[in-house]
C-alpha positions as a printed NumPy array, in Angstrom:
array([[-12.528, -14.123,  10.963],
       [-12.028, -13.695,  15.306],
       [-14.947, -16.441,  15.381],
       [-12.943, -18.946,  12.926],
       [-10.238, -18.732,  15.288],
       [-11.821, -18.546,  18.588],
       [-14.979, -20.152,  18.187],
       [-14.097, -22.668,  15.397],
       [-17.608, -24.909,  16.209],
       [-19.766, -21.96 ,  16.295],
       [-20.267, -21.675,  12.452],
       [-20.203, -23.992,   9.347],
       [-19.767, -21.358,   7.166],
       [-18.743, -18.047,   7.257],
       [-18.147, -14.692,   5.085],
       [-15.826, -12.137,   6.03 ],
       [-16.082,  -8.881,   3.996],
       [-13.093,  -6.22 ,   4.082],
       [-12.53 ,  -7.587,   7.441],
       [-11.214,  -5.741,  10.212],
       [ -9.197,  -8.793,  11.613],
       [ -6.179,  -6.647,  12.498],
       [ -7.916,  -3.175,  14.007],
       [ -5.067,  -1.794,  15.803],
       [ -2.21 ,  -2.245,  13.452],
       [ -4.604,  -0.632,  10.84 ],
       [ -5.274,   1.996,  13.372],
       [ -1.517,   3.212,  13.569],
       [ -1.814,   3.315,   9.628],
       [ -4.625,   5.879,  10.337],
       [ -2.499,   8.023,  12.042],
       [  0.629,   7.994,   9.754],
       [ -1.617,   8.512,   7.047],
       [ -2.938,  11.623,   8.449],
       [  0.312,  12.642,   9.466],
       [  1.532,  12.148,   5.673],
       [ -1.066,  14.706,   4.683],
       [ -0.57 ,  17.285,   7.144],
       [  2.042,  19.102,   5.569],
       [  0.039,  19.563,   2.601],
       [ -2.825,  21.765,   4.692],
       [ -2.434,  25.094,   4.417],
       [ -5.039,  26.108,   7.09 ],
       [ -6.044,  24.9  ,  10.603],
       [ -9.862,  23.45 ,  11.452],
       [-12.514,  24.268,  14.511],
       [ -9.704,  22.128,  16.654],
       [ -6.75 ,  24.109,  15.682],
       [ -5.856,  20.978,  13.319],
       [ -4.074,  20.668,  10.319],
       [ -7.357,  21.068,   7.65 ],
       [ -7.068,  18.048,   5.127],
       [-10.109,  18.334,   2.713],
       [ -8.187,  20.856,   0.418],
       [ -4.967,  18.808,   0.279],
       [ -6.649,  15.812,  -2.067],
       [ -9.749,  17.454,  -3.423],
       [-11.69 ,  14.967,  -5.706],
       [-10.357,  16.26 ,  -9.075],
       [ -7.   ,  15.404,  -7.715],
       [ -7.514,  11.908,  -6.961],
       [ -9.341,  11.857, -10.513],
       [ -5.693,  12.583, -11.816],
       [ -4.073,   9.828,  -9.25 ],
       [ -6.856,   7.602, -10.758],
       [ -5.718,   8.283, -14.177],
       [ -2.005,   7.973, -13.404],
       [ -2.033,   4.72 , -11.798],
       [ -4.292,   3.267, -14.646],
       [ -1.74 ,   4.305, -17.186],
       [  0.587,   2.362, -15.534],
       [ -0.895,  -0.915, -14.822],
       [ -4.162,  -1.324, -16.334],
       [ -3.085,  -3.137, -19.524],
       [ -1.093,  -5.365, -17.537],
       [ -3.953,  -7.857, -17.319],
       [ -4.546,  -7.183, -20.944],
       [ -7.484,  -4.832, -21.243],
       [ -7.991,  -1.109, -20.637],
       [-10.977,  -1.092, -18.897],
       [-10.34 ,   1.128, -15.741],
       [ -9.926,  -2.092, -13.905],
       [ -6.693,  -3.293, -13.06 ],
       [ -7.031,  -7.137, -12.225],
       [ -3.438,  -7.867, -11.975],
       [ -2.759,  -5.926,  -8.99 ],
       [ -0.003,  -8.148,  -7.82 ],
       [  1.789,  -6.697, -10.875],
       [  1.05 ,  -3.116, -10.283],
       [  4.168,  -2.123,  -8.108],
       [  6.12 ,   0.838,  -7.092],
       [  8.521,   0.155, -10.023],
       [  5.499,   0.676, -12.665],
       [  3.734,   3.531, -10.632],
       [  6.056,   5.702,  -9.712],
       [  7.41 ,   6.825, -13.118],
       [  3.694,   7.315, -13.74 ],
       [  3.23 ,   9.592, -11.082],
       [  6.003,  11.438, -12.142],
       [  4.782,  11.998, -15.511],
       [  1.37 ,  13.267, -13.662],
       [  3.458,  15.653, -11.393],
       [  2.802,  19.254, -11.866],
       [  5.498,  20.865, -13.926],
       [  6.61 ,  24.111, -16.525],
       [  7.721,  21.018, -19.061],
       [  5.163,  18.328, -17.832],
       [  2.913,  16.607, -19.865],
       [  0.245,  17.192, -17.716],
       [  0.562,  21.029, -17.125],
       [  1.81 ,  23.353, -13.996],
       [ -1.649,  23.88 , -12.781],
       [ -2.145,  22.319,  -9.163],
       [ -5.601,  21.073,  -8.488],
       [ -6.901,  21.816, -11.935],
       [ -7.549,  18.682, -12.663],
       [ -4.813,  17.593, -14.841],
       [ -1.793,  17.233, -12.894],
       [ -0.615,  16.484,  -8.861],
       [  1.982,  18.568,  -6.825],
       [  5.167,  17.197,  -6.134],
       [  4.358,  17.348,  -2.35 ],
       [  0.934,  15.303,  -3.087],
       [  3.19 ,  12.893,  -4.512],
       [  5.145,  12.45 ,  -1.907],
       [  2.349,  12.15 ,   0.525],
       [  0.999,   9.172,  -1.564],
       [  3.89 ,   7.308,  -1.723],
       [  4.69 ,   7.724,   1.676],
       [  1.286,   6.569,   2.963],
       [  1.313,   3.342,   0.247],
       [  4.565,   2.274,   1.572],
       [  2.806,   2.008,   4.693],
       [  3.379,   3.579,   8.621],
       [  6.783,   2.938,   9.966],
       [  9.022,   3.969,  13.136],
       [ 12.087,   6.377,  13.223],
       [ 14.165,   2.986,  12.737],
       [ 12.466,   2.419,   9.549],
       [ 10.877,  -0.804,  10.658],
       [  7.085,  -1.543,   9.385],
       [  3.961,  -1.338,  11.513],
       [  1.348,  -2.455,   9.202],
       [  1.337,  -3.358,   5.835],
       [  1.988,  -1.555,   2.544],
       [ -1.216,  -1.052,   0.074],
       [ -1.755,  -1.932,  -3.364],
       [ -2.077,   0.758,  -5.826],
       [ -5.696,   0.931,  -7.385],
       [ -7.814,   2.93 ,  -9.361],
       [-10.185,   3.294,  -6.925],
       [ -8.348,   5.917,  -5.289],
       [-10.986,   8.204,  -6.518],
       [-14.758,   7.744,  -6.364],
       [-16.667,   9.459,  -9.243],
       [-20.046,  10.941,  -8.036],
       [-21.813,   8.317, -10.15 ],
       [-19.977,   5.522,  -8.075],
       [-20.126,   6.967,  -4.283],
       [-18.539,   4.973,  -1.807],
       [-16.629,   4.884,   1.48 ],
       [-13.077,   5.021,  -0.596],
       [ -9.591,   6.262,   0.347],
       [-10.753,  10.244,   0.378],
       [-13.835,   9.513,   2.474],
       [-11.389,   7.551,   5.162],
       [ -8.298,   9.672,   4.708],
       [ -9.063,  13.243,   3.511],
       [-12.889,  14.286,   3.65 ],
       [-16.282,  12.827,   4.045],
       [-19.285,  15.052,   5.22 ],
       [-19.912,  17.558,   7.301],
       [-19.579,  21.266,   7.811],
       [-17.021,  23.719,   6.61 ],
       [-13.565,  24.012,   8.641],
       [-14.43 ,  20.616,  10.093],
       [-12.141,  17.985,   9.591],
       [-14.544,  14.89 ,   8.367],
       [-12.32 ,  12.18 ,   7.333],
       [-13.289,   8.982,   8.873],
       [ -9.692,   8.483,  10.297],
       [-10.441,  11.725,  12.018],
       [-13.638,  10.994,  13.416],
       [-14.179,   7.319,  13.934],
       [-10.974,   6.557,  13.972],
       [ -9.599,   9.729,  16.225],
       [-12.136,   8.114,  19.016],
       [-10.69 ,   4.448,  18.756],
       [ -7.075,   5.429,  18.539],
       [ -6.376,   6.948,  21.784],
       [ -9.643,   4.81 ,  23.623],
       [ -9.206,   1.23 ,  22.296],
       [ -6.099,   0.944,  20.061],
       [ -3.444,   2.408,  22.672],
       [ -3.123,   0.726,  26.213],
       [ -3.474,   1.847,  28.518],
       [ -6.282,   3.834,  27.009],
       [ -5.293,   8.073,  26.395],
       [ -8.766,   9.165,  27.653],
       [ -9.254,  12.606,  25.291],
       [-11.992,  14.868,  24.908],
       [-13.923,  14.626,  21.605],
       [-13.334,  18.439,  20.963],
       [-10.568,  20.911,  21.313],
       [ -6.776,  21.883,  20.425],
       [ -5.815,  19.038,  22.968],
       [ -8.692,  16.692,  21.744],
       [ -8.66 ,  13.486,  19.562],
       [ -7.783,  14.843,  16.565],
       [ -4.517,  16.372,  18.101],
       [ -3.583,  12.84 ,  19.318],
       [ -3.587,  11.447,  16.038],
       [ -1.499,  14.288,  14.366],
       [  0.813,  13.868,  17.46 ],
       [  0.815,  10.26 ,  17.332],
       [  4.155,   8.596,  18.341],
       [  5.396,   5.887,  16.126],
       [  7.848,   5.314,  18.291],
       [  6.177,   5.15 ,  22.063],
       [  2.338,   4.88 ,  21.224],
       [  2.343,   2.112,  18.434],
       [  3.951,  -0.549,  20.679],
       [  1.376,  -0.345,  23.048],
       [ -1.161,  -2.283,  21.113],
       [  0.926,  -5.314,  21.767],
       [  1.532,  -4.498,  25.367],
       [ -0.749,  -5.026,  28.97 ],
       [ -1.365,  -2.04 ,  31.171],
       [ -2.468,  -1.775,  34.693],
       [ -6.419,  -2.649,  34.589],
       [ -5.864,  -3.532,  31.02 ],
       [ -4.062,  -6.841,  31.272],
       [ -4.955,  -7.892,  27.411],
       [ -3.197,  -5.595,  24.88 ],
       [ -5.283,  -4.834,  22.036],
       [ -3.758,  -7.117,  19.473],
       [ -4.765, -10.091,  22.16 ],
       [ -8.524,  -9.107,  22.484],
       [ -9.634,  -8.306,  19.056],
       [ -7.465,  -9.565,  16.106],
       [ -7.85 , -12.645,  13.94 ],
       [ -4.313, -12.434,  12.877],
       [ -1.044, -14.904,  13.186],
       [ -0.224, -12.319,  15.679],
       [ -3.043, -12.978,  18.014],
       [ -3.126, -15.979,  20.671],
       [ -5.062, -18.077,  18.276],
       [ -3.51 , -17.626,  15.077],
       [ -4.122, -20.459,  12.701],
       [ -7.76 , -22.249,  11.454],
       [ -7.014, -25.805,  12.161],
       [ -9.724, -26.139,  14.526],
       [-12.077, -24.54 ,  12.177],
       [-10.638, -26.745,   9.41 ],
       [-11.278, -30.13 ,  11.61 ],
       [-14.879, -28.658,  11.914],
       [-15.418, -28.967,   8.303],
       [-15.868, -25.202,   8.581],
       [-15.616, -23.263,   5.23 ],
       [-15.078, -19.45 ,   4.905],
       [-15.019, -17.213,   1.938],
       [-13.257, -13.692,   2.738],
       [-13.355, -11.107,   0.191],
       [-11.852,  -7.287,   0.432],
       [-11.53 ,  -4.422,  -1.829],
       [ -7.95 ,  -3.663,  -3.715],
       [ -8.695,  -0.161,  -2.616],
       [ -9.912,  -0.581,   0.679],
       [ -9.265,   2.991,   2.421],
       [ -8.882,   1.645,   5.85 ],
       [ -7.747,  -1.996,   5.589],
       [ -4.583,  -2.957,   3.789],
       [ -5.692,  -5.769,   1.197],
       [ -2.114,  -6.243,   0.953],
       [ -2.589,  -7.354,   4.835],
       [ -5.05 ,  -9.903,   3.901],
       [ -3.469, -11.318,   1.209],
       [ -0.222, -11.857,   2.977],
       [ -2.429, -13.337,   5.909],
       [ -3.66 , -15.695,   3.509],
       [ -0.647, -16.815,   1.74 ],
       [  0.526, -17.673,   5.272],
       [ -2.379, -19.717,   6.247],
       [ -1.829, -21.223,   2.815],
       [  1.641, -21.874,   3.837],
       [  0.751, -23.736,   6.991],
       [ -1.667, -25.771,   5.683],
       [  0.747, -27.131,   3.276],
       [ -1.118, -25.397,   0.285],
       [ -4.06 , -26.785,   0.815],
       [ -6.234, -23.58 ,   2.238],
       [ -8.655, -23.742,  -0.653],
       [ -9.554, -26.845,   0.595],
       [-11.674, -24.701,   3.342],
       [-11.048, -20.896,   2.925],
       [-11.409, -18.71 ,  -0.206],
       [-10.224, -15.598,  -0.65 ],
       [-11.85 , -13.012,  -3.557],
       [-10.476,  -9.32 ,  -3.957],
       [-12.451,  -6.672,  -6.051],
       [-10.377,  -3.862,  -7.969],
       [-11.872,  -0.375,  -7.368],
       [-14.106,  -1.058,  -4.662],
       [-14.775,   1.273,  -2.049],
       [-14.868,   0.207,   1.46 ],
       [-17.611,  -2.396,   1.707],
       [-19.199,  -1.449,  -1.834],
       [-19.194,   1.452,  -3.93 ],
       [-16.61 ,   2.927,  -6.043],
       [-16.058,   2.495,  -9.573],
       [-16.348,  -1.035,  -9.587],
       [-18.091,  -4.392, -10.026],
       [-19.461,  -4.356,  -6.588],
       [-22.513,  -5.964,  -6.541],
       [-22.49 ,  -9.663,  -5.443],
       [-24.058, -10.37 ,  -2.071],
       [-26.379, -12.361,  -3.275],
       [-24.162, -14.603,  -5.015],
       [-21.916, -14.889,  -2.095],
       [-24.507, -16.267,   0.292],
       [-25.212, -18.894,  -2.569],
       [-22.019, -19.681,  -2.92 ],
       [-21.234, -20.207,   0.816],
       [-24.365, -22.343,   1.217],
       [-23.323, -24.488,  -1.427],
       [-20.177, -24.993,  -0.305],
       [-21.457, -26.203,   3.241],
       [-24.358, -27.548,   2.233],
       [-23.349, -29.389,  -0.953],
       [-19.326, -29.473,  -1.118],
       [-19.035, -27.322,  -3.749],
       [-16.267, -24.983,  -3.546],
       [-16.507, -21.66 ,  -5.397],
       [-14.139, -21.011,  -7.77 ],
       [-15.524, -17.699,  -8.839],
       [-18.254, -15.293,  -7.732],
       [-20.019, -13.297, -10.296],
       [-20.228,  -9.827,  -9.681],
       [-21.971,  -6.989, -11.312],
       [-21.799,  -2.947, -11.984],
       [-25.271,  -1.338, -11.839],
       [-24.216,   1.988, -13.409],
       [-26.253,   3.253, -16.183],
       [-22.764,   4.824, -17.611],
       [-19.422,   4.328, -17.071],
       [-18.251,   6.047, -13.744],
       [-14.841,   6.725, -15.565],
       [-15.447,   9.834, -18.121],
       [-14.422,   8.884, -22.041],
       [-11.963,  11.889, -22.178],
       [ -8.764,  13.274, -20.117],
       [ -7.087,  12.659, -17.937],
       [ -8.244,   8.795, -18.649],
       [ -7.335,   6.426, -21.469],
       [-10.768,   6.792, -23.924],
       [-10.881,   3.083, -24.041],
       [-11.307,   2.903, -20.016],
       [-14.872,   4.42 , -20.661],
       [-15.557,   2.259, -23.923],
       [-14.609,  -0.981, -21.983],
       [-15.705,  -0.669, -18.549],
       [-18.396,  -3.259, -17.378],
       [-21.069,  -0.784, -17.297],
       [-24.55 ,  -2.299, -16.491],
       [-23.078,  -5.953, -16.974],
       [-20.948,  -8.312, -14.908],
       [-17.454,  -9.732, -14.504],
       [-16.23 , -12.883, -12.429],
       [-14.235, -12.299,  -9.042],
       [-11.63 , -15.087,  -9.261],
       [-10.569, -16.999,  -5.859],
       [ -7.171, -16.075,  -5.137],
       [ -4.491, -16.343,  -6.279],
       [ -6.382, -16.299,  -9.915],
       [ -7.148, -13.247, -11.61 ],
       [ -9.606, -12.217, -14.106],
       [ -8.664, -12.168, -17.319],
       [-10.848, -11.457, -20.88 ],
       [-10.675, -13.554, -23.622],
       [ -9.919, -11.34 , -26.269],
       [-13.465, -11.144, -27.828],
       [-16.785, -10.41 , -26.857],
       [-18.595,  -7.994, -24.584],
       [-16.602,  -6.645, -21.982],
       [-19.56 ,  -6.146, -19.834],
       [-20.335, -10.235, -19.93 ],
       [-18.857, -12.464, -17.504],
       [-19.025, -15.302, -19.887],
       [-16.253, -13.418, -22.247],
       [-13.537, -13.773, -19.006],
       [-11.737, -16.583, -17.522],
       [ -9.725, -16.965, -13.884],
       [ -6.22 , -17.828, -14.649],
       [ -2.931, -18.039, -12.357],
       [ -1.039, -14.73 , -13.193],
       [  2.076, -16.429, -13.827],
       [  0.574, -18.471, -16.485],
       [ -1.006, -15.614, -18.153],
       [  1.192, -12.558, -18.181],
       [  4.653, -14.166, -19.161]])
């Protein structure tokens, strides 16, 4: 996306997948997310920082996924573990579902924290704050909010770098924080996304992790827009492809007759897909409603960052064919056929999920991914793992 803006004559066709086009602001969100999880920690790690892996173990994210699906899975007309109508999956729908799945002596889903049936009130509060996006002390947003999506949980059979890997834990030794936000992110945020860079040691009680847990959203976050002695370009100036950057829109790329396909996970654990949808919508507005003439956006529910997750996430060959056909033959892609290669549904057939999810999930089959703003809808008959039985429609038409 940066190339399309700054070197518009370099390529005739581009595919931007899970694009880090807004990295400095996404870095602010990394620090925000870890600080919302910190109060849930009951011990410290080897760097004397809040130890996060026990705050949201896998069985708790499974419950969170079930709660979100209970609120939104049926909005697209088919209960199958995939929220195709992600735009309609709002806080107003999800908050009551989270309340129903909150541990309580009289609750429907029991009162045993970390038992695989309910979430604690503190966990629900943390999720709400994370999905709302980072804010400063005045309440001003510093990044985007996030779409609620069932891919918050990566089942063992559908591993990916999903929400858990970025925010809670990935791989590593006990008593060590392994969330990608606290490894890769903890190096990037002070050294690249803070201006001037805050040089911090890698390990220790006053190291990179500590910088994240003590990141100040009033004083540190604004530096992504500022120059500094020795660093005349701000992080937002030199590395982004957003409307906030120095070359915000794509008129030269369009005039070059360039074509671009963008795609993202509805559930990307590091880059908010709300941010990308808002960018594309603004691009379409600036282009007089004709952005689709040269740029198309595809959103993949449940997919983890760049692949994996309980999703139809096998489509790279079809993307290459789509961009080639568009550039060389002038035929724009209205849909991309994606596949799920699991031999069995990644969602279990019983609690905490609706049994229809495992039954209707497109195991071993295909689904169309539709060009935004169109969404995938089941025709009402035929196998639910066959793309031929689905169509692409505008949600305002299909969901009245």
